[in-house]
C-alpha positions in Angstrom: 32.9 -30.8 0.2 30.6 -28.5 2.2 27.0 -28.4 1.0 25.8 -25.0 -0.1 23.4 -23.4 2.4 20.0 -23.3 0.8 18.1 -22.0 3.8 15.7 -19.0 3.3 18.1 -16.8 5.2 21.1 -17.8 3.1 19.1 -17.3 -0.1 17.9 -13.9 1.0 21.4 -12.7 2.0 22.9 -13.9 -1.3 20.1 -12.2 -3.3 20.9 -8.9 -1.6 24.7 -9.3 -1.8 25.4 -10.7 -5.3 26.4 -9.9 -8.0 26.5 -6.4 -6.4 25.1 -5.2 -3.1 21.6 -3.7 -3.1 18.6 -3.9 -5.4 18.4 -0.7 -7.4 20.8 1.5 -9.5 20.7 4.7 -11.5 20.7 4.4 -15.3 21.1 7.4 -17.7 18.2 8.2 -19.9 20.1 10.3 -22.4 23.1 9.7 -24.7 26.4 10.2 -23.0 29.1 8.6 -25.3 30.4 11.7 -27.0 31.9 15.1 -26.0 28.8 16.8 -27.5 26.6 14.6 -25.3 28.4 15.6 -22.2 28.3 19.3 -23.2 24.5 19.0 -23.4 24.2 16.9 -20.2 26.2 19.2 -18.0 28.2 22.4 -18.8 27.3 24.6 -20.6 24.2 23.0 -22.0 22.5 22.4 -18.6 22.3 26.2 -18.1 19.5 26.5 -20.6 17.0 24.3 -18.8 18.1 25.8 -15.4 17.2 29.2 -16.7 13.9 28.0 -18.1 13.0 26.6 -14.7 14.2 29.7 -12.8 11.8 31.7 -15.0 8.9 29.3 -14.6 9.0 26.7 -11.9 6.5 24.5 -13.7 9.2 23.9 -16.4 10.9 21.5 -14.0 8.4 18.9 -15.2 9.5 19.5 -18.8 13.2 19.3 -18.4 13.9 17.0 -15.4 12.6 13.6 -14.1 10.8 15.1 -11.2 7.4 14.1 -12.5 8.4 10.4 -12.5 10.2 10.3 -9.2 9.1 9.1 -5.8 10.9 9.3 -2.5 10.6 6.3 -0.2 11.3 7.9 3.2 11.6 6.2 6.6 13.3 6.5 10.0 13.0 2.7 10.6 11.0 3.0 13.7 8.3 0.5 12.7 9.6 -1.9 10.1 7.1 -4.6 9.4 7.7 -7.6 11.5 11.0 -6.2 12.9 10.0 -3.2 14.9 12.3 -0.2 15.7 15.5 -1.3 13.9 16.6 2.2 12.9 17.3 3.9 9.6 20.3 1.9 8.5 18.7 -1.5 9.1 15.6 -0.4 7.3 17.5 0.3 4.0 16.9 -3.1 2.5 13.2 -2.6 2.9 13.2 0.8 1.4 15.3 -0.4 -1.5 12.8 -3.1 -2.0 10.0 -0.6 -2.1 11.9 1.4 -4.7 12.2 -1.7 -6.8 8.5 -2.4 -6.6 7.7 1.2 -7.8 9.9 0.7 -10.8 8.9 -2.8 -12.0 5.2 -2.4 -11.4 4.6 1.2 -12.4 7.7 2.5 -14.1 8.3 5.1 -11.4 11.9 6.0 -10.4 12.0 5.7 -6.7 14.9 6.6 -4.3 15.1 5.3 -0.8 16.0 7.9 1.9 16.7 6.7 5.4 16.4 9.6 7.9 18.1 9.5 11.2 15.5 11.5 13.0 12.6 10.5 15.3 11.4 13.9 16.4 8.2 14.5 14.2 8.7 18.2 13.8 12.3 17.8 12.7 11.3 14.9 10.4 8.6 17.0 8.8 11.2 19.8 8.2 13.6 17.4 6.6 11.0 16.0 4.2 9.7 19.4 3.3 13.3 20.5 2.5 13.7 17.5 0.2 10.4 17.8 -1.6 11.6 19.8 -4.6 13.6 16.8 -5.7 10.6 14.5 -6.1 7.1 14.2 -7.7 5.7 12.3 -4.7 6.7 11.1 -1.2 6.0 7.6 0.1 6.4 7.5 3.9 7.2 4.1 5.2 7.6 2.2 8.4 7.2 5.1 10.9 5.7 4.2 14.2 2.4 5.4 15.6 1.4 7.9 16.9 4.3 9.9 15.4 3.3 8.8 11.9 -0.1 10.6 12.2 1.6 13.9 13.1 4.2 13.5 10.4 1.7 12.8 7.6 -0.6 15.5 8.7 2.3 18.0 8.7 3.2 17.1 5.2 0.0 16.4 3.3 -1.0 19.4 1.3 2.1 21.3 2.4 4.7 20.1 -0.1 2.7 20.7 -3.3 3.1 17.0 -4.2 1.3 13.8 -3.2 2.4 12.4 0.2 1.2 9.1 1.5 2.1 6.9 4.4 1.7 3.5 2.8 1.5 1.5 6.0 -1.7 3.4 6.7 -3.3 4.2 3.4 -1.8 1.5 1.1 -3.0 -1.2 3.5 -6.4 0.6 3.8 -6.9 0.6 0.0 -6.3 -3.1 -0.3 -8.4 -4.0 2.7 -11.2 -1.9 1.2 -10.9 -3.6 -2.2 -11.0 -7.1 -0.5 -13.9 -6.0 1.7 -16.0 -4.9 -1.3 -15.6 -8.3 -2.9 -16.0 -10.3 0.4 -19.4 -8.5 0.9 -20.4 -9.7 -2.6 -19.3 -13.3 -1.9 -21.0 -13.3 1.5 -24.2 -11.5 0.2 -24.0 -8.8 2.8 -24.9 -5.1 2.6 -22.2 -2.7 3.8 -24.5 -0.4 5.7 -25.7 -3.4 7.8 -22.3 -4.9 8.5 -21.1 -5.1 12.1 -17.4 -4.8 12.2 -14.9 -5.7 14.9 -11.4 -4.2 14.5 -8.6 -5.6 16.7 -5.6 -3.3 16.8 -5.6 0.5 17.0 -2.3 1.4 15.4 -1.7 3.4 12.2 -2.9 0.8 9.8 -5.9 -0.2 11.8 -7.1 3.4 12.1 -6.6 4.2 8.4 -8.3 0.9 7.3 -11.3 1.7 9.6 -11.6 5.2 8.3 -11.6 4.1 4.7 -14.2 1.4 5.4 -16.3 4.2 6.9 -15.9 6.2 3.7 -16.9 3.0 1.8 -20.1 2.8 3.7 -19.6 1.0 7.1 -21.5 2.8 9.8 -19.5 4.1 12.7 -22.1 2.9 15.2 -21.6 -0.6 13.9 -17.8 -0.6 14.6 -16.1 -1.8 17.8 -12.3 -1.3 17.9 -10.2 -3.1 20.4 -6.6 -2.6 21.5 -4.4 -4.6 23.9 -6.6 -3.5 26.9 -9.8 -4.6 25.3 -12.7 -2.8 23.7 -12.2 1.0 23.2 -15.2 2.5 24.9 -16.3 6.0 25.6 -15.7 5.5 29.3 -12.0 4.7 28.8 -9.6 7.4 30.0 -6.6 8.9 28.2 -7.4 7.8 24.7 -5.5 9.4 21.9 -7.6 11.3 19.4 -7.4 8.5 16.8 -8.7 5.9 19.2 -11.3 8.2 20.7 -12.8 8.7 17.3 -13.8 5.0 17.2 -14.8 4.6 20.9 -18.1 2.8 21.3 -20.9 3.5 23.8 -22.6 0.2 23.3 -23.2 -1.4 26.7 -21.7 -4.8 27.8 -18.7 -4.7 25.5 -15.4 -5.0 27.4 -13.3 -7.8 25.8 -12.6 -8.8 22.2 -14.9 -11.8 22.8 -17.7 -9.4 23.6 -17.0 -7.3 20.6 -16.7 -10.1 18.0 -19.9 -11.9 19.1 -22.5 -11.6 16.3 -20.1 -9.5 14.2 -20.3 -9.9 10.4 -16.6 -9.0 9.9 -13.3 -9.1 11.8 -10.3 -7.0 10.8 -7.1 -7.8 12.7 -4.0 -5.8 12.6 -2.6 -6.9 15.9 -0.9 -10.1 17.2 -1.0 -13.8 16.5 -3.7 -16.2 17.8 -5.8 -13.5 19.5 -9.0 -14.7 17.7 -9.9 -18.0 19.1 -12.1 -20.7 17.4 -14.7 -20.0 20.0 -14.8 -16.3 19.2 -15.0 -17.1 15.4 -17.8 -19.6 16.1 -19.8 -16.8 17.8 -19.7 -14.5 14.7 -22.8 -14.0 12.5 -23.5 -16.3 9.6 -21.2 -16.0 6.5 -18.5 -14.1 8.4 -15.5 -12.2 6.9 -12.2 -12.5 8.7 -9.1 -10.5 7.6 -6.4 -11.7 10.0 -3.4 -9.5 8.9 -0.9 -10.0 11.7 2.4 -11.0 10.2 4.0 -13.5 10.0 1.4 -15.3 12.1 -2.3 -14.2 11.8 -4.8 -13.6 14.5 -6.2 -17.0 13.7 -4.5 -19.6 11.5 -6.2 -20.3 8.2 -6.6 -24.1 8.8 -8.1 -23.5 12.2 -10.4 -20.8 10.9 -11.8 -22.9 8.1 -12.2 -25.9 10.4 -14.3 -23.7 12.6 -16.4 -22.0 10.0 -17.0 -23.5 6.5 -19.0 -20.4 5.5 -16.0 -18.1 6.0 -14.2 -15.7 3.7 -10.6 -15.4 5.0 -7.7 -13.2 4.1 -4.2 -12.7 5.6 -1.1 -10.7 4.8 0.8 -13.9 3.9 1.8 -14.8 0.3 1.4 -18.6 0.9 -2.4 -18.3 1.5 -5.2 -17.2 -0.8 -6.4 -13.6 -0.5 -3.2 -11.9 0.4 -3.7 -8.3 1.5 -0.7 -7.0 -0.4 0.1 -3.3 -0.6 1.8 -3.8 -3.9 -1.6 -4.1 -5.5 -2.1 -0.4 -4.7 0.7 2.0 -4.0 2.6 1.8 -7.4 -0.6 2.5 -9.3 -2.0 5.2 -6.9 1.3 7.1 -7.2 1.3 6.6 -11.0 -2.1 8.2 -11.4 -1.3 10.9 -8.9 2.0 11.9 -10.5 0.6 11.7 -14.1 -2.1 14.2 -13.1 0.3 16.4 -11.0 -2.1 15.8 -8.1 -1.3 18.0 -5.0 -2.3 15.2 -2.7 -3.7 11.7 -2.5 -7.2 12.2 -1.1 -10.0 9.9 0.0 -11.7 10.0 -3.4 -8.5 8.7 -5.1 -8.0 5.9 -2.5 -11.6 4.8 -2.9 -11.3 4.9 -6.7 -8.2 2.6 -6.4 -10.0 0.2 -4.1 -13.0 -0.1 -6.5 -10.7 -0.6 -9.5 -8.7 -3.3 -7.8 -11.8 -5.1 -6.6 -13.4 -5.0 -10.1 -10.3 -6.6 -11.6 -10.7 -9.6 -9.3 -14.2 -10.1 -10.6 -13.0 -10.5 -14.2 -11.5 -13.7 -15.6 -7.8 -14.0 -14.9 -5.6 -13.4 -17.9 -3.7 -16.3 -19.5 -0.4 -14.8 -18.4 -1.6 -14.7 -14.8 -2.9 -18.3 -14.9 0.5 -19.4 -16.2 2.4 -17.6 -13.4 0.1 -19.0 -10.7 -0.4 -22.6 -11.9 -2.3 -24.8 -9.5 -4.3 -21.9 -7.9 -7.9 -21.4 -8.6 -8.2 -17.9 -10.0 -12.0 -17.6 -10.1 -13.9 -15.0 -8.2 -15.1 -16.5 -4.9 -14.2 -17.1 -1.3 -10.5 -17.9 -2.2 -10.1 -15.2 -4.8 -11.3 -11.7 -3.8 -8.2 -9.8 -4.9 -6.2 -9.9 -8.2 -2.6 -11.3 -8.1 0.3 -8.8 -7.8 1.6 -9.8 -11.3 -1.7 -9.1 -13.0 -0.4 -6.5 -15.4 -4.0 -5.2 -15.9 -3.6 -3.4 -12.6 -1.3 -0.8 -14.4 -3.8 -0.3 -17.2 -6.8 0.2 -15.0 -6.0 1.5 -11.5 -4.0 4.6 -12.4 -6.7 5.8 -14.8 -9.3 5.6 -12.1 -7.1 7.4 -9.6 -6.5 10.0 -12.3 -10.2 10.4 -12.9 -10.8 10.8 -9.2 -8.0 13.3 -8.8 -9.5 15.5 -11.6 -13.1 15.2 -10.3 -12.1 16.0 -6.7 -10.1 19.1 -7.9 -6.6 18.1 -6.8 -5.2 17.5 -10.3 -3.1 20.4 -11.6 -2.9 18.6 -15.0 -6.0 16.5 -15.5 -5.8 13.9 -18.1 -8.3 14.8 -20.8 -8.3 11.5 -22.7 -8.2 8.6 -20.2 -8.5 6.1 -23.0 -5.4 7.3 -24.6 -3.7 7.3 -21.2 -4.7 3.7 -20.8 -3.1 2.9 -24.2 0.1 4.5 -23.1 0.2 2.4 -20.0 -0.5 -0.7 -22.1 2.6 0.2 -24.2 4.6 0.4 -21.0 3.4 -3.0 -20.0 4.4 -4.4 -23.4 7.9 -2.8 -23.1 8.6 -4.1 -19.6 7.0 -7.5 -19.5 10.2 -9.2 -20.5 12.2 -7.7 -17.7 9.3 -8.3 -15.3 9.2 -12.0 -16.3 12.9 -12.3 -15.6 12.2 -10.8 -12.1 9.4 -13.3 -11.5 11.6 -16.2 -12.5 14.4 -15.0 -10.2 12.0 -14.7 -7.3 10.6 -18.2 -7.9 
């Protein structure tokens, strides 16, 4: 008898195929078992809410699910770890993102794969679709087109739009950076930062770290050609904004020498042990290339015992994982009817996530992550994805920032009551979430 294939590939393919293909489905939220139910759900009953919305557009939030709905939209040109595989092949990723929105924040998300690479046409398509949704999560769109697309949509659709590969990553990097500075006893205004990589995520992360307090003059950004300097020709505007005029910096090795922190969003093994050894005392290294980081964890720790190290991998401590942020950022944004997700909201999310890691881990989290040391320190600077307190803390801070920055059309007056509503949601969904965790493990 042939032995069942238990390889990671076989397990993943079976997970996606059985008992039915895909990872998400649509479930009715209203009764539908009688003729009267159907009369209310469709014709003629549906005419009444249609007329109410036609008379006052804002009524769409009263009578439809728009306020709890996010579009996950991609053209598949930059799928993490896979590259430009196109819209069809990107669909499993987008379905997965929709699943995460639902299980972590109770948001209904629909994946939309768009067969269009022209930025202007892509923007037009998303704008035309915007009335369907309460928010838009752009995903896996390559640079530099992603900058143009996001800039063409933010503030133009009347709903929050965020390119998660840029800003979701930036929020988690900022949260981890806040705590790494505490662990390493460094002041953000004094930190010398080297960034390796100049794509969408690297640019967004660096911008948010500047908003957090890192000084631009203390940053050196590198790309595949070396340090980005003011005497380099033909730089795009994003790279040019971080060009350094500091003399004697040409290579990554030059840039990283005496740096306090290294942020890598580039390629594997580019940071050598010799480079790491040349960094300042108590360095911070976020090596986020996937699946293989800019320097392997064992090699990094063997080189510097005074290191705080993070990667994008789930099998190492301190995973920079976007799921810590985007469900809750959109939850707070949609619940306040924010017109956009601005810098203030992102920083609020980063501080809330960081603060949670400094609190003792809950009993439920300790049970899920048995064998791991969940005490704030070098190997625990971020909360775990299944820490359900993320839902009861991060959206409230995002909502507060949305109101204070003036982008919330419906500010939440009682944030404590809002937190209690979110706690009830946690209580109602923990059982299904636990089943999901067990299936994954």
